[in-house]
Steps between C-alpha positions, in 0.01 A plus 500: 500500500232319699226283353155632588170312533153656490182366658149644521232403752150623418296225667458391857419140409625380163224269375460273199286773345782750542739259328256471209475876467878541514537233230257693281687824559837347414408256225169595345507880499874546552470726802776561751557691820550864406689543828753230413539628143553857622749410772701284259514790255608738778771260614630459146559126522289181517349386827371162612127577469269270693119498475350487852698194605788437736845532355650152457779406740746448213441846347816710483455856621620728777224760518123440498252778424141438611198709400172436681158638580308464826352153450840373384681636806501180712648295214753773423609516865543122525706489182714793616581326827586178316729676253675707766565181697680373187722807503325695224448875503124562471347835400137593446257748352135526405170614639517332840854593606423856388189503723661325800877553476572429867332161475685410178840600641471219755540248216717671235849641482362808324177632350398765249200720579307618196602446137817291493596517132799731533587398856537129423841513327625725780387246759674219315820704459498598867450136601793392283723763665384408850340844535131403493276744683186382677257728317486651152239738361359524149446845352264644240652473154689176576385326180662207320384339173437126569688231313275357227501165320403532136224243523124538449267496798407751768753737657438727797582869466492779757458863394464656845510432873271642760146632474327836530211340694497415871271197532495372857569136407792562262867472601629703202473846668695369800778348287520796259390802705640748248215446253548374146853437369489467120750311287672734250364474145840412353516194728145404402594518131815294557305235690239474226775441245628206706158343560345295217209371702161617621536727803333495837542855633495457877460865607233554763339743258600554137508882450287492187348844563831688547747652253764242605245222451425620148872490417524142630191403299667639186812291570289186550303566181816565296660182638194296399464347846199329647472569870299470821470782754303633795321836513282683751119474484496871417721448194282204398204734465691727262430400140812666360727316746346166405527570127865598541576175685318281248666666199846460654469122544340449841307172522407484871434774755504440873296732718468516878126534539547318836131502599152566368405672829569873550549455875769239438686736267488767769642257757781405260584864431405463132331777300128437452417366153204615298417152373736199530296318234567781255875458561486140376274584208714783367823300516355200315307715252838652410621151400708412807433231760421633849694358797294590807661516845261448794550514877270344762488568874467876539319629806125511440491205258273207581510151353253622235791671321613176337173421326448866410845510336432178306185660362696813410755291308226315311356834391827671408674191351855589602741265321742451790432529873756515779337478847686566825431491871582837654844463657668741746857503368764648732566866442149574375241726658268198515750302711530787747121543516433133574795451736393799712155343537639154584337348191797302364461124534866452596698584811843663484655164592344342189728702271693466279348158416149651487601721206450194278123559529520863382444414134146630428368142506477453878303689765748678728274739693156524659261657248192700598216399498597167341683241707835362379326171410232681297766688303705185446205284393340770286827566320554128441153473348562805282831364367348161424209658314677775308782275373281204409512416129121533485500853644798602287328387182182683600679820598783560255428664163592269211781733388678453834401140574851355464645755739217442747532121495878506548461740790232286666708183462804665662293666772343163581852368557550733798 
């Protein structure tokens, strides 16, 4: 039986700030990679689990499994080449190899496209028998309950994959084209029994306004869990949905408002919102902190958008803010739109190394009418302002001040 190592690359350039955030995840809030925990559970035996670092030369293993997103692709490819040169079998899965399998196959012995939970032990078994195929495919319903440590902190939990929306910038519809694949309720209940900690539910949209969502809410309430989740702006305007979340133990709600401008929402393929300020107000009036996702760089935006959004945040007083530069990830409608118009800032010969900049913090395309420099400088100003301690203290309601300050400190570390 072969020893297996697991690595995950989610950053193009691993900075001191990233190391600080990983330390907080591991040590302060007890978090761990849900991918590593799930794959270890699927395999049925311990793995050498490494946090975003190279495997040491003295480590004893025969098979390495690497999960990575787009910005982590260059680091994942370099590590794969190094390990294969040492005679290791190297397999991969994740968002990027699912979006660009032909590129990934140049560096790995095998890849899994889509959800890899159930396919992972098959890949390992095939590798041990010398029968490893080049490509494996995840299927709807391939769910595995992650291994859990009975320690306090924050644990990630996934209730579904895929999304019913088709936003132009999002890679989820391309990776999971079959719509939403929901985890069976009996597996949800079993996972809750094994998890003593606060939960971060990482679904793209918690189905609070569906019959299945109500059943999950009942399980969470009965288990006495505190949890974080993300819902749609439409659900955030529904008073019953918010009351149900608050009563079941939800303490923070993420919502993809994305922009305060209707024309930007149209460009992003997002439904128009009646009033983004009302979204924040209703969430926080219900007793939960609001985690607001924002995207800058849509066609039609000028450099005025940064100051206008700062004013919006001062008025609405969202506890937590997560700003992003619009990024054309491979496989998305946005990538195709910009590539066809020759608006990407990188040539074909720049890849795969250029993927390191596709992390929502760097400008990777030519915006309109802003210039790349205007988008870069405006975003830098916005980040500096919105995460300053002064602005955080002014903005955050007293009830959520601790959450807001911790978020701003960690965001400043990026």
